[in-house]
VEXNU-235044 format. One line per 2 residues: number of its first residue (from 1); their letters; for each residue x, y, z of N, C-alpha, C, CB. Coordinates in steps of 0.1 Angstrom, whole numbers, plus 5000, padded with zeros to 4 digits. Glycine has a CB too. Layout:
# residues N
NUM = A = X Y Z X Y Z X Y Z X Y Z  ...
//
This chain:
# residues 89
1 = MV = 5032 4879 4951 5025 4888 4958 5019 4881 4969 5016 4897 4950  5017 4891 4980 5009 4886 4993 4999 4899 4994 5020 4883 5008
3 = GF = 4988 4893 4998 4980 4905 5000 4966 4903 5011 4974 4910 4984  4962 4914 5016 4953 4912 5025 4940 4919 5022 4957 4914 5039
5 = GS = 4932 4914 5027 4915 4915 5021 4914 4918 5007 4906 4927 5028  4903 4919 5001 4902 4918 4986 4890 4927 4983 4900 4902 4981
7 = YR = 4889 4932 4969 4879 4940 4963 4879 4935 4948 4883 4956 4964  4866 4936 4943 4865 4934 4932 4863 4947 4922 4858 4925 4932
9 = YR = 4870 4949 4912 4869 4961 4903 4864 4955 4890 4884 4970 4900  4861 4967 4882 4856 4968 4868 4863 4981 4864 4839 4968 4866
11 = TK = 4869 4977 4851 4876 4989 4844 4864 4995 4834 4890 4984 4834  4871 5005 4828 4863 5016 4819 4859 5007 4809 4871 5030 4813
13 = SG = 4866 4995 4805 4868 4986 4793 4860 4976 4795 4882 4980 4790  4854 4973 4806 4845 4963 4811 4853 4952 4818 4837 4957 4798
15 = RR = 4866 4953 4815 4873 4939 4823 4870 4940 4840 4892 4939 4820  4870 4926 4845 4869 4927 4858 4879 4919 4863 4857 4923 4863
17 = GE = 4879 4921 4877 4890 4914 4884 4890 4917 4898 4902 4918 4878  4901 4909 4905 4897 4912 4923 4912 4914 4925 4889 4896 4936
19 = YF = 4915 4922 4935 4927 4926 4940 4928 4928 4952 4931 4936 4936  4939 4928 4960 4942 4929 4976 4940 4945 4979 4959 4924 4980
21 = VV = 4937 4947 4992 4937 4960 4997 4948 4964 5001 4929 4961 5005  4956 4959 5005 4973 4962 5011 4980 4950 5007 4976 4964 5028
23 = GF = 4993 4951 5005 4999 4939 5000 5015 4941 5001 4993 4935 4985  5021 4933 4995 5036 4935 4997 5040 4922 4983 5043 4931 5017
25 = SP = 5051 4926 4977 5057 4916 4968 5070 4918 4968 5053 4916 4955  5080 4908 4972 5093 4908 4971 5101 4909 4958 5097 4899 4978
27 = RK = 5108 4917 4953 5112 4920 4939 5128 4917 4941 5109 4936 4933  5133 4915 4930 5147 4915 4929 5157 4927 4935 5149 4914 4916
29 = SS = 5148 4940 4929 5156 4951 4935 5154 4956 4946 5156 4962 4928  5138 4956 4951 5133 4960 4966 5122 4953 4969 5130 4975 4969
31 = LS = 5117 4958 4980 5105 4951 4985 5090 4962 4980 5108 4948 5004  5080 4958 4972 5069 4966 4964 5061 4964 4978 5062 4960 4948
33 = LY = 5055 4977 4982 5042 4978 4994 5032 4984 4985 5044 4988 5010  5023 4981 4986 5009 4982 4980 4998 4988 4988 5005 4969 4975
35 = GM = 4991 5000 4984 4979 5003 4997 4984 5011 5007 4973 4989 5005  4995 5020 5004 4999 5025 5016 5002 5039 5017 5008 5017 5020
37 = TY = 4997 5045 5003 4995 5061 5001 4984 5068 5000 5001 5064 4991  4973 5062 5002 4960 5067 4997 4952 5073 5010 4952 5055 4990
39 = AP = 4952 5071 5024 4951 5077 5035 4955 5091 5036 4956 5069 5044  4946 5102 5042 4952 5114 5044 4966 5112 5052 4943 5123 5052
41 = ES = 4967 5106 5063 4972 5106 5070 4990 5102 5064 4964 5100 5079  4988 5095 5052 4999 5088 5047 5010 5099 5045 4995 5080 5034
43 = DA = 5009 5109 5041 5018 5119 5036 5030 5122 5050 5009 5134 5031  5025 5126 5059 5031 5129 5070 5037 5113 5078 5020 5138 5079
45 = LL = 5032 5105 5077 5040 5090 5082 5049 5087 5072 5030 5076 5082  5048 5091 5059 5058 5086 5047 5068 5096 5052 5052 5088 5030
47 = EQ = 5069 5108 5055 5080 5115 5060 5087 5111 5071 5077 5127 5062  5082 5103 5080 5088 5098 5090 5093 5083 5087 5079 5101 5101
49 = LG = 5090 5074 5076 5091 5062 5073 5106 5057 5072 5084 5060 5062  5112 5064 5066 5129 5062 5063 5133 5060 5051 5137 5052 5070
51 = KH = 5143 5055 5047 5147 5054 5035 5137 5045 5026 5162 5050 5035  5129 5050 5013 5122 5045 5006 5118 5054 4991 5111 5041 5015
53 = KR = 5111 5048 4983 5110 5054 4969 5095 5053 4969 5118 5045 4956  5089 5063 4964 5075 5060 4963 5069 5063 4948 5068 5068 4973
55 = GA = 5061 5054 4943 5059 5050 4928 5040 5057 4928 5061 5028 4925  5036 5053 4917 5023 5055 4915 5013 5045 4921 5022 5056 4901
57 = GC = 5011 5048 4935 5002 5039 4943 5011 5028 4950 4991 5032 4933  5023 5028 4949 5031 5018 4958 5044 5025 4963 5034 5004 4949
59 = LY = 5048 5018 4975 5064 5021 4981 5073 5012 4977 5065 5020 4996  5086 5014 4975 5095 5006 4973 5106 5007 4984 5099 5008 4961
61 = VN = 5110 4997 4991 5119 4997 5002 5128 4988 5001 5113 4994 5014  5144 4991 4999 5154 4981 4998 5153 4969 5009 5169 4988 4999
63 = RL = 5154 4973 5018 5153 4964 5030 5143 4968 5042 5167 4963 5035  5140 4961 5049 5128 4964 5061 5135 4972 5070 5122 4951 5071
65 = AD = 5152 4968 5071 5159 4976 5084 5160 4991 5078 5176 4970 5090  5157 4994 5068 5161 5009 5060 5149 5019 5068 5158 5008 5039
67 = VD = 5137 5010 5071 5124 5020 5077 5119 5015 5091 5110 5019 5066  5110 5023 5097 5105 5022 5110 5094 5015 5108 5104 5034 5117
69 = IE = 5095 5000 5115 5084 4991 5114 5073 4997 5120 5086 4978 5119  5072 5007 5131 5059 5010 5139 5053 5021 5128 5061 5017 5156
71 = IL = 5063 5027 5120 5051 5036 5112 5049 5029 5099 5055 5054 5109  5052 5019 5095 5047 5010 5086 5034 5003 5090 5057 5002 5082
73 = EQ = 5037 4999 5100 5022 4995 5107 5013 5005 5108 5024 4990 5122  5015 5019 5110 5006 5029 5112 5001 5032 5096 5014 5043 5120
75 = LV = 5008 5027 5090 5005 5032 5071 4994 5023 5067 5021 5030 5058  4997 5007 5075 4986 5000 5070 4975 5001 5078 4989 4987 5068
77 = AY = 4975 5004 5091 4963 5006 5099 4954 5019 5096 4968 5006 5113  4958 5029 5088 4955 5042 5086 4948 5035 5069 4970 5057 5088
79 = NY = 4956 5031 5062 4952 5028 5047 4941 5017 5045 4964 5023 5040  4943 5005 5052 4934 4995 5053 4917 5000 5050 4936 4988 5069
81 = PY = 4913 5003 5062 4902 5007 5065 4898 5023 5056 4903 5007 5081  4906 5029 5050 4905 5039 5042 4899 5034 5028 4917 5044 5041
83 = IL = 4906 5024 5022 4906 5022 5011 4893 5015 5009 4917 5016 5007  4890 5002 5019 4875 4999 5021 4868 5008 5021 4872 4994 5032
85 = AS = 4866 5016 5029 4854 5028 5030 4854 5035 5016 4857 5042 5043  4864 5039 5010 4862 5045 4997 4854 5037 4987 4875 5047 4992
87 = LS = 4859 5023 4987 4853 5014 4979 4839 5014 4980 4857 5002 4981  4836 5011 4992 4820 5010 4995 4813 5022 4994 4817 5006 5009
89 = S = 4818 5036 4990 4811 5050 4988 4807 5048 4973 4821 5064 4990
//
């Protein structure tokens, strides 16, 4: 997994950890993209992204050639600061 930015979290059970704000993980079946679905602009951009599947909090892309890279860049540009702002409030 490769991530950018970081934040610390604590679960209801008291477990603590650190995680990245946005990132990706190459998997055998697809590329998993994390942190791309939270900003209000995300839904409209995802409609323009291209071939992908959406999971709980992440996107799955078979190949980068299947998606519009400029739209992917916009998803990162909107979601990264959105997530950081939501963590600080």
